[in-house]
PDB file of N, CA, C and O in Angstrom:
ATOM      1  N   UNK A   1      31.954-213.977-109.281  1.00  0.00           N
ATOM      2  CA  UNK A   1      31.066-214.135-108.393  1.00  0.00           C
ATOM      3  C   UNK A   1      29.591-214.234-109.242  1.00  0.00           C
ATOM      4  O   UNK A   1      29.380-213.584-110.266  1.00  0.00           O
ATOM      5  N   UNK A   2      28.582-215.199-108.607  1.00  0.00           N
ATOM      6  CA  UNK A   2      27.641-215.411-109.263  1.00  0.00           C
ATOM      7  C   UNK A   2      26.513-214.364-108.802  1.00  0.00           C
ATOM      8  O   UNK A   2      26.399-214.088-107.608  1.00  0.00           O
ATOM      9  N   UNK A   3      25.679-213.783-109.782  1.00  0.00           N
ATOM     10  CA  UNK A   3      24.791-212.595-109.094  1.00  0.00           C
ATOM     11  C   UNK A   3      23.551-213.321-108.645  1.00  0.00           C
ATOM     12  O   UNK A   3      23.371-214.488-108.990  1.00  0.00           O
ATOM     13  N   UNK A   4      22.624-212.627-107.831  1.00  0.00           N
ATOM     14  CA  UNK A   4      21.477-213.021-107.389  1.00  0.00           C
ATOM     15  C   UNK A   4      20.631-213.629-108.286  1.00  0.00           C
ATOM     16  O   UNK A   4      20.246-214.795-108.199  1.00  0.00           O
ATOM     17  N   UNK A   5      20.335-212.832-109.162  1.00  0.00           N
ATOM     18  CA  UNK A   5      19.245-213.086-110.285  1.00  0.00           C
ATOM     19  C   UNK A   5      19.844-214.585-111.107  1.00  0.00           C
ATOM     20  O   UNK A   5      19.059-215.369-111.639  1.00  0.00           O
ATOM     21  N   UNK A   6      20.901-214.734-111.096  1.00  0.00           N
ATOM     22  CA  UNK A   6      21.380-215.881-111.921  1.00  0.00           C
ATOM     23  C   UNK A   6      21.196-217.113-110.750  1.00  0.00           C
ATOM     24  O   UNK A   6      20.622-218.151-111.077  1.00  0.00           O
ATOM     25  N   UNK A   7      21.644-216.955-109.567  1.00  0.00           N
ATOM     26  CA  UNK A   7      21.445-217.764-108.551  1.00  0.00           C
ATOM     27  C   UNK A   7      19.860-218.422-108.700  1.00  0.00           C
ATOM     28  O   UNK A   7      19.545-219.560-109.050  1.00  0.00           O
ATOM     29  N   UNK A   8      19.102-217.420-108.353  1.00  0.00           N
ATOM     30  CA  UNK A   8      17.749-217.618-108.095  1.00  0.00           C
ATOM     31  C   UNK A   8      16.950-218.379-109.393  1.00  0.00           C
ATOM     32  O   UNK A   8      15.940-219.075-109.299  1.00  0.00           O
ATOM     33  N   UNK A   9      17.656-218.060-110.556  1.00  0.00           N
ATOM     34  CA  UNK A   9      17.100-218.565-111.796  1.00  0.00           C
ATOM     35  C   UNK A   9      17.849-220.295-111.614  1.00  0.00           C
ATOM     36  O   UNK A   9      17.111-221.210-111.979  1.00  0.00           O
ATOM     37  N   UNK A  10      18.717-220.533-111.278  1.00  0.00           N
ATOM     38  CA  UNK A  10      19.230-221.780-111.043  1.00  0.00           C
ATOM     39  C   UNK A  10      18.512-222.563-110.083  1.00  0.00           C
ATOM     40  O   UNK A  10      18.134-223.703-110.353  1.00  0.00           O
ATOM     41  N   UNK A  11      18.257-221.896-108.736  1.00  0.00           N
ATOM     42  CA  UNK A  11      17.543-222.836-108.068  1.00  0.00           C
ATOM     43  C   UNK A  11      16.141-222.910-108.360  1.00  0.00           C
ATOM     44  O   UNK A  11      15.509-223.815-107.815  1.00  0.00           O
ATOM     45  N   UNK A  12      15.565-222.143-109.099  1.00  0.00           N
ATOM     46  CA  UNK A  12      13.990-222.528-109.477  1.00  0.00           C
ATOM     47  C   UNK A  12      14.073-223.668-110.420  1.00  0.00           C
ATOM     48  O   UNK A  12      13.247-224.576-110.316  1.00  0.00           O
ATOM     49  N   UNK A  13      15.121-223.710-111.457  1.00  0.00           N
ATOM     50  CA  UNK A  13      15.360-224.908-112.290  1.00  0.00           C
ATOM     51  C   UNK A  13      15.516-226.104-111.398  1.00  0.00           C
ATOM     52  O   UNK A  13      14.860-227.132-111.570  1.00  0.00           O
ATOM     53  N   UNK A  14      16.238-225.976-110.615  1.00  0.00           N
ATOM     54  CA  UNK A  14      16.340-227.260-109.501  1.00  0.00           C
ATOM     55  C   UNK A  14      15.191-227.646-109.180  1.00  0.00           C
ATOM     56  O   UNK A  14      14.740-228.723-109.570  1.00  0.00           O
ATOM     57  N   UNK A  15      14.420-226.675-108.279  1.00  0.00           N
ATOM     58  CA  UNK A  15      13.087-227.021-108.116  1.00  0.00           C
ATOM     59  C   UNK A  15      12.340-227.621-108.940  1.00  0.00           C
ATOM     60  O   UNK A  15      11.720-228.610-108.552  1.00  0.00           O
ATOM     61  N   UNK A  16      12.214-227.146-110.343  1.00  0.00           N
ATOM     62  CA  UNK A  16      11.366-227.857-111.206  1.00  0.00           C
ATOM     63  C   UNK A  16      11.618-229.534-111.209  1.00  0.00           C
ATOM     64  O   UNK A  16      10.760-230.415-111.164  1.00  0.00           O
ATOM     65  N   UNK A  17      13.328-229.692-111.291  1.00  0.00           N
ATOM     66  CA  UNK A  17      13.463-230.916-111.300  1.00  0.00           C
ATOM     67  C   UNK A  17      13.150-231.804-110.301  1.00  0.00           C
ATOM     68  O   UNK A  17      12.857-232.991-110.443  1.00  0.00           O
ATOM     69  N   UNK A  18      13.228-231.159-109.264  1.00  0.00           N
ATOM     70  CA  UNK A  18      12.749-231.925-107.604  1.00  0.00           C
ATOM     71  C   UNK A  18      11.191-232.095-107.898  1.00  0.00           C
ATOM     72  O   UNK A  18      10.713-233.223-107.778  1.00  0.00           O
ATOM     73  N   UNK A  19      10.486-231.174-108.227  1.00  0.00           N
ATOM     74  CA  UNK A  19       9.137-231.498-108.466  1.00  0.00           C
ATOM     75  C   UNK A  19       8.670-232.625-109.045  1.00  0.00           C
ATOM     76  O   UNK A  19       7.785-233.360-108.606  1.00  0.00           O
ATOM     77  N   UNK A  20       9.505-232.784-110.392  1.00  0.00           N
ATOM     78  CA  UNK A  20       9.528-233.839-111.397  1.00  0.00           C
ATOM     79  C   UNK A  20       9.922-235.162-110.578  1.00  0.00           C
ATOM     80  O   UNK A  20       9.242-236.184-110.667  1.00  0.00           O
ATOM     81  N   UNK A  21      11.018-235.076-109.810  1.00  0.00           N
ATOM     82  CA  UNK A  21      11.322-236.285-109.149  1.00  0.00           C
ATOM     83  C   UNK A  21      10.201-236.684-108.074  1.00  0.00           C
ATOM     84  O   UNK A  21       9.979-237.843-107.726  1.00  0.00           O
ATOM     85  N   UNK A  22       9.534-235.559-107.606  1.00  0.00           N
ATOM     86  CA  UNK A  22       8.519-235.972-106.454  1.00  0.00           C
ATOM     87  C   UNK A  22       7.262-236.722-107.184  1.00  0.00           C
ATOM     88  O   UNK A  22       6.838-237.821-106.826  1.00  0.00           O
ATOM     89  N   UNK A  23       6.838-236.101-108.057  1.00  0.00           N
ATOM     90  CA  UNK A  23       5.798-236.573-108.883  1.00  0.00           C
ATOM     91  C   UNK A  23       6.178-238.094-109.502  1.00  0.00           C
ATOM     92  O   UNK A  23       5.326-238.974-109.621  1.00  0.00           O
ATOM     93  N   UNK A  24       7.313-238.230-109.803  1.00  0.00           N
ATOM     94  CA  UNK A  24       7.352-239.389-110.518  1.00  0.00           C
ATOM     95  C   UNK A  24       7.735-240.634-109.412  1.00  0.00           C
ATOM     96  O   UNK A  24       7.405-241.814-109.535  1.00  0.00           O
ATOM     97  N   UNK A  25       8.424-240.113-108.439  1.00  0.00           N
ATOM     98  CA  UNK A  25       8.497-241.439-107.232  1.00  0.00           C
ATOM     99  C   UNK A  25       8.619-240.604-105.948  1.00  0.00           C
ATOM    100  O   UNK A  25       9.616-239.931-105.687  1.00  0.00           O
ATOM    101  N   UNK A  26       7.675-240.683-105.270  1.00  0.00           N
ATOM    102  CA  UNK A  26       7.629-240.094-103.820  1.00  0.00           C
ATOM    103  C   UNK A  26       8.678-240.815-102.961  1.00  0.00           C
ATOM    104  O   UNK A  26       8.423-241.916-102.472  1.00  0.00           O
ATOM    105  N   UNK A  27       9.690-240.287-102.801  1.00  0.00           N
ATOM    106  CA  UNK A  27      10.507-240.856-101.745  1.00  0.00           C
ATOM    107  C   UNK A  27      11.161-239.608-100.735  1.00  0.00           C
ATOM    108  O   UNK A  27      11.494-238.506-101.171  1.00  0.00           O
ATOM    109  N   UNK A  28      11.254-239.980 -99.460  1.00  0.00           N
ATOM    110  CA  UNK A  28      11.571-239.157 -98.545  1.00  0.00           C
ATOM    111  C   UNK A  28      12.735-238.232 -98.950  1.00  0.00           C
ATOM    112  O   UNK A  28      12.666-237.065 -98.565  1.00  0.00           O
ATOM    113  N   UNK A  29      13.747-238.601 -99.647  1.00  0.00           N
ATOM    114  CA  UNK A  29      14.822-237.760 -99.807  1.00  0.00           C
ATOM    115  C   UNK A  29      14.619-236.818-101.044  1.00  0.00           C
ATOM    116  O   UNK A  29      15.303-235.833-101.323  1.00  0.00           O
ATOM    117  N   UNK A  30      13.545-237.314-101.729  1.00  0.00           N
ATOM    118  CA  UNK A  30      12.990-236.286-102.960  1.00  0.00           C
ATOM    119  C   UNK A  30      12.334-234.968-102.071  1.00  0.00           C
ATOM    120  O   UNK A  30      12.701-233.795-102.148  1.00  0.00           O
ATOM    121  N   UNK A  31      11.388-235.459-101.317  1.00  0.00           N
ATOM    122  CA  UNK A  31      10.748-234.536-100.599  1.00  0.00           C
ATOM    123  C   UNK A  31      11.676-233.395 -99.934  1.00  0.00           C
ATOM    124  O   UNK A  31      11.546-232.180-100.077  1.00  0.00           O
ATOM    125  N   UNK A  32      12.717-234.133 -99.115  1.00  0.00           N
ATOM    126  CA  UNK A  32      13.375-233.151 -98.348  1.00  0.00           C
ATOM    127  C   UNK A  32      14.178-232.235 -99.385  1.00  0.00           C
ATOM    128  O   UNK A  32      14.313-231.041 -99.118  1.00  0.00           O
ATOM    129  N   UNK A  33      14.641-232.692-100.399  1.00  0.00           N
ATOM    130  CA  UNK A  33      15.563-231.886-101.617  1.00  0.00           C
ATOM    131  C   UNK A  33      14.477-230.850-101.820  1.00  0.00           C
ATOM    132  O   UNK A  33      14.753-229.656-101.707  1.00  0.00           O
ATOM    133  N   UNK A  34      13.192-231.277-102.130  1.00  0.00           N
ATOM    134  CA  UNK A  34      12.257-229.915-102.490  1.00  0.00           C
ATOM    135  C   UNK A  34      11.934-228.918-101.517  1.00  0.00           C
ATOM    136  O   UNK A  34      11.710-227.750-101.837  1.00  0.00           O
ATOM    137  N   UNK A  35      11.903-229.328-100.369  1.00  0.00           N
ATOM    138  CA  UNK A  35      11.739-228.494 -99.016  1.00  0.00           C
ATOM    139  C   UNK A  35      12.969-227.818 -99.123  1.00  0.00           C
ATOM    140  O   UNK A  35      12.671-226.625 -99.172  1.00  0.00           O
ATOM    141  N   UNK A  36      14.518-227.974 -99.202  1.00  0.00           N
ATOM    142  CA  UNK A  36      15.265-227.437 -98.989  1.00  0.00           C
ATOM    143  C   UNK A  36      15.444-226.220-100.231  1.00  0.00           C
ATOM    144  O   UNK A  36      15.780-225.054-100.023  1.00  0.00           O
ATOM    145  N   UNK A  37      15.190-226.707-101.287  1.00  0.00           N
ATOM    146  CA  UNK A  37      15.419-225.898-102.514  1.00  0.00           C
ATOM    147  C   UNK A  37      14.205-224.557-102.348  1.00  0.00           C
ATOM    148  O   UNK A  37      14.538-223.381-102.491  1.00  0.00           O
ATOM    149  N   UNK A  38      13.172-224.871-102.115  1.00  0.00           N
ATOM    150  CA  UNK A  38      11.953-224.002-101.640  1.00  0.00           C
ATOM    151  C   UNK A  38      12.360-223.203-100.624  1.00  0.00           C
ATOM    152  O   UNK A  38      11.909-222.060-100.696  1.00  0.00           O
ATOM    153  N   UNK A  39      13.111-223.447 -99.642  1.00  0.00           N
ATOM    154  CA  UNK A  39      13.512-222.513 -98.568  1.00  0.00           C
ATOM    155  C   UNK A  39      14.479-221.628 -99.014  1.00  0.00           C
ATOM    156  O   UNK A  39      14.394-220.437 -98.714  1.00  0.00           O
ATOM    157  N   UNK A  40      15.442-222.080 -99.731  1.00  0.00           N
ATOM    158  CA  UNK A  40      16.528-221.438-100.286  1.00  0.00           C
ATOM    159  C   UNK A  40      16.029-220.344-101.156  1.00  0.00           C
ATOM    160  O   UNK A  40      16.389-219.186-100.945  1.00  0.00           O
ATOM    161  N   UNK A  41      15.240-220.639-102.097  1.00  0.00           N
ATOM    162  CA  UNK A  41      14.685-219.757-102.793  1.00  0.00           C
ATOM    163  C   UNK A  41      13.707-218.564-102.016  1.00  0.00           C
ATOM    164  O   UNK A  41      13.763-217.372-102.319  1.00  0.00           O
ATOM    165  N   UNK A  42      13.012-218.999-101.200  1.00  0.00           N
ATOM    166  CA  UNK A  42      12.397-218.014-100.205  1.00  0.00           C
ATOM    167  C   UNK A  42      13.594-216.924 -99.551  1.00  0.00           C
ATOM    168  O   UNK A  42      13.503-215.697 -99.536  1.00  0.00           O
ATOM    169  N   UNK A  43      14.532-217.616 -99.114  1.00  0.00           N
ATOM    170  CA  UNK A  43      15.303-216.767 -98.381  1.00  0.00           C
ATOM    171  C   UNK A  43      16.388-215.831 -99.308  1.00  0.00           C
ATOM    172  O   UNK A  43      16.909-214.807 -98.868  1.00  0.00           O
ATOM    173  N   UNK A  44      16.601-216.312-100.514  1.00  0.00           N
ATOM    174  CA  UNK A  44      17.233-215.547-101.652  1.00  0.00           C
ATOM    175  C   UNK A  44      15.987-214.448-102.367  1.00  0.00           C
ATOM    176  O   UNK A  44      16.203-213.272-102.658  1.00  0.00           O
ATOM    177  N   UNK A  45      15.191-214.889-102.477  1.00  0.00           N
ATOM    178  CA  UNK A  45      14.094-213.513-102.643  1.00  0.00           C
ATOM    179  C   UNK A  45      13.807-212.275-101.278  1.00  0.00           C
ATOM    180  O   UNK A  45      13.553-211.088-101.480  1.00  0.00           O
ATOM    181  N   UNK A  46      13.909-212.817-100.154  1.00  0.00           N
ATOM    182  CA  UNK A  46      13.830-211.789 -99.063  1.00  0.00           C
ATOM    183  C   UNK A  46      14.967-210.952 -99.161  1.00  0.00           C
ATOM    184  O   UNK A  46      14.863-209.739 -98.973  1.00  0.00           O
ATOM    185  N   UNK A  47      16.315-211.631 -99.510  1.00  0.00           N
ATOM    186  CA  UNK A  47      17.469-210.594 -99.485  1.00  0.00           C
ATOM    187  C   UNK A  47      17.445-209.689-100.761  1.00  0.00           C
ATOM    188  O   UNK A  47      17.901-208.548-100.844  1.00  0.00           O
ATOM    189  N   UNK A  48      16.874-210.358-101.659  1.00  0.00           N
ATOM    190  CA  UNK A  48      16.817-209.508-103.051  1.00  0.00           C
ATOM    191  C   UNK A  48      15.698-208.152-102.577  1.00  0.00           C
ATOM    192  O   UNK A  48      15.930-206.996-102.931  1.00  0.00           O
ATOM    193  N   UNK A  49      14.734-208.454-101.907  1.00  0.00           N
ATOM    194  CA  UNK A  49      13.613-207.442-101.823  1.00  0.00           C
ATOM    195  C   UNK A  49      14.147-206.445-100.691  1.00  0.00           C
ATOM    196  O   UNK A  49      13.574-205.361-100.586  1.00  0.00           O
ATOM    197  N   UNK A  50      15.097-206.716 -99.932  1.00  0.00           N
ATOM    198  CA  UNK A  50      15.510-205.760 -98.933  1.00  0.00           C
ATOM    199  C   UNK A  50      16.249-204.538 -99.750  1.00  0.00           C
ATOM    200  O   UNK A  50      17.101-204.714-100.622  1.00  0.00           O
ATOM    201  N   UNK A  51      15.717-203.157 -99.262  1.00  0.00           N
ATOM    202  CA  UNK A  51      16.309-201.883 -99.742  1.00  0.00           C
ATOM    203  C   UNK A  51      17.986-202.118 -99.624  1.00  0.00           C
ATOM    204  O   UNK A  51      18.480-202.926 -98.839  1.00  0.00           O
ATOM    205  N   UNK A  52      18.581-201.466-100.329  1.00  0.00           N
ATOM    206  CA  UNK A  52      19.889-201.400-100.436  1.00  0.00           C
ATOM    207  C   UNK A  52      20.195-200.374 -99.315  1.00  0.00           C
ATOM    208  O   UNK A  52      19.487-199.388 -99.115  1.00  0.00           O
ATOM    209  N   UNK A  53      21.318-200.683 -98.590  1.00  0.00           N
ATOM    210  CA  UNK A  53      21.901-199.709 -97.498  1.00  0.00           C
ATOM    211  C   UNK A  53      22.323-198.477 -98.195  1.00  0.00           C
ATOM    212  O   UNK A  53      22.957-198.754 -99.213  1.00  0.00           O
ATOM    213  N   UNK A  54      22.186-197.221 -97.991  1.00  0.00           N
ATOM    214  CA  UNK A  54      22.963-196.007 -98.763  1.00  0.00           C
ATOM    215  C   UNK A  54      24.261-195.856 -97.837  1.00  0.00           C
ATOM    216  O   UNK A  54      24.164-195.645 -96.628  1.00  0.00           O
ATOM    217  N   UNK A  55      25.332-195.966 -98.423  1.00  0.00           N
ATOM    218  CA  UNK A  55      26.675-195.817 -98.051  1.00  0.00           C
ATOM    219  C   UNK A  55      26.660-194.501 -97.127  1.00  0.00           C
ATOM    220  O   UNK A  55      26.248-193.482 -97.682  1.00  0.00           O
ATOM    221  N   UNK A  56      26.980-194.421 -96.052  1.00  0.00           N
ATOM    222  CA  UNK A  56      26.805-193.085 -95.354  1.00  0.00           C
ATOM    223  C   UNK A  56      28.510-192.997 -94.492  1.00  0.00           C
ATOM    224  O   UNK A  56      29.144-193.938 -94.016  1.00  0.00           O
ATOM    225  N   UNK A  57      28.755-192.038 -94.520  1.00  0.00           N
ATOM    226  CA  UNK A  57      30.066-191.859 -93.831  1.00  0.00           C
ATOM    227  C   UNK A  57      30.176-190.455 -93.600  1.00  0.00           C
ATOM    228  O   UNK A  57      29.169-189.770 -93.777  1.00  0.00           O
ATOM    229  N   UNK A  58      31.373-189.855 -93.186  1.00  0.00           N
ATOM    230  CA  UNK A  58      31.622-188.216 -92.474  1.00  0.00           C
ATOM    231  C   UNK A  58      31.624-187.668 -94.087  1.00  0.00           C
ATOM    232  O   UNK A  58      32.167-188.150 -95.081  1.00  0.00           O
ATOM    233  N   UNK A  59      30.752-186.410 -93.910  1.00  0.00           N
ATOM    234  CA  UNK A  59      30.638-185.555 -95.087  1.00  0.00           C
ATOM    235  C   UNK A  59      31.717-184.631 -94.773  1.00  0.00           C
ATOM    236  O   UNK A  59      31.842-183.985 -93.732  1.00  0.00           O
ATOM    237  N   UNK A  60      32.547-184.641 -95.877  1.00  0.00           N
ATOM    238  CA  UNK A  60      33.511-183.684 -96.179  1.00  0.00           C
ATOM    239  C   UNK A  60      33.204-182.164 -97.049  1.00  0.00           C
ATOM    240  O   UNK A  60      32.642-182.092 -98.142  1.00  0.00           O
ATOM    241  N   UNK A  61      33.641-181.214 -96.387  1.00  0.00           N
ATOM    242  CA  UNK A  61      33.129-180.139 -96.825  1.00  0.00           C
ATOM    243  C   UNK A  61      34.292-179.273 -97.252  1.00  0.00           C
ATOM    244  O   UNK A  61      35.256-179.200 -96.489  1.00  0.00           O
ATOM    245  N   UNK A  62      34.300-178.652 -98.321  1.00  0.00           N
ATOM    246  CA  UNK A  62      35.515-178.219 -98.736  1.00  0.00           C
ATOM    247  C   UNK A  62      35.185-176.859 -99.065  1.00  0.00           C
ATOM    248  O   UNK A  62      34.133-176.446 -99.552  1.00  0.00           O
ATOM    249  N   UNK A  63      36.485-176.044 -98.655  1.00  0.00           N
ATOM    250  CA  UNK A  63      36.440-174.441 -98.883  1.00  0.00           C
ATOM    251  C   UNK A  63      36.747-173.954 -99.898  1.00  0.00           C
ATOM    252  O   UNK A  63      37.283-174.779-100.638  1.00  0.00           O
ATOM    253  N   UNK A  64      36.637-172.613-100.467  1.00  0.00           N
ATOM    254  CA  UNK A  64      36.759-171.922-101.466  1.00  0.00           C
ATOM    255  C   UNK A  64      38.093-172.251-102.022  1.00  0.00           C
ATOM    256  O   UNK A  64      38.195-172.190-103.248  1.00  0.00           O
ATOM    257  N   UNK A  65      39.224-172.618-101.265  1.00  0.00           N
ATOM    258  CA  UNK A  65      40.445-172.910-101.827  1.00  0.00           C
ATOM    259  C   UNK A  65      40.666-174.124-102.165  1.00  0.00           C
ATOM    260  O   UNK A  65      41.759-174.396-102.661  1.00  0.00           O
ATOM    261  N   UNK A  66      39.582-175.241-101.958  1.00  0.00           N
ATOM    262  CA  UNK A  66      39.730-176.443-102.738  1.00  0.00           C
ATOM    263  C   UNK A  66      39.997-177.460-101.652  1.00  0.00           C
ATOM    264  O   UNK A  66      39.828-178.659-101.874  1.00  0.00           O
ATOM    265  N   UNK A  67      40.472-176.940-100.310  1.00  0.00           N
ATOM    266  CA  UNK A  67      40.915-177.867 -99.310  1.00  0.00           C
ATOM    267  C   UNK A  67      39.764-178.254 -98.253  1.00  0.00           C
ATOM    268  O   UNK A  67      38.865-177.425 -98.113  1.00  0.00           O
ATOM    269  N   UNK A  68      39.713-179.373 -97.540  1.00  0.00           N
ATOM    270  CA  UNK A  68      38.781-179.600 -96.626  1.00  0.00           C
ATOM    271  C   UNK A  68      38.866-178.696 -95.675  1.00  0.00           C
ATOM    272  O   UNK A  68      39.913-178.207 -95.250  1.00  0.00           O
ATOM    273  N   UNK A  69      37.473-178.386 -95.222  1.00  0.00           N
ATOM    274  CA  UNK A  69      37.466-177.425 -94.054  1.00  0.00           C
ATOM    275  C   UNK A  69      37.881-177.986 -92.616  1.00  0.00           C
ATOM    276  O   UNK A  69      37.889-177.237 -91.639  1.00  0.00           O
TER     277      UNK A  69
END
């Protein structure tokens, strides 16, 4: 499975190519591609900025004999 950092790097590279395409030849499909890439990058950065949820569950306490209470 690809990690967030690796995916973000790939999307940013794609965005650079899309910007080059737009500056070379302004076509609607190039602009759409750039807009979609930018939106994907923003969404991924938002997910990466979210704090990780602490795993919670029942707390098991053990007695002196080593068995759960």
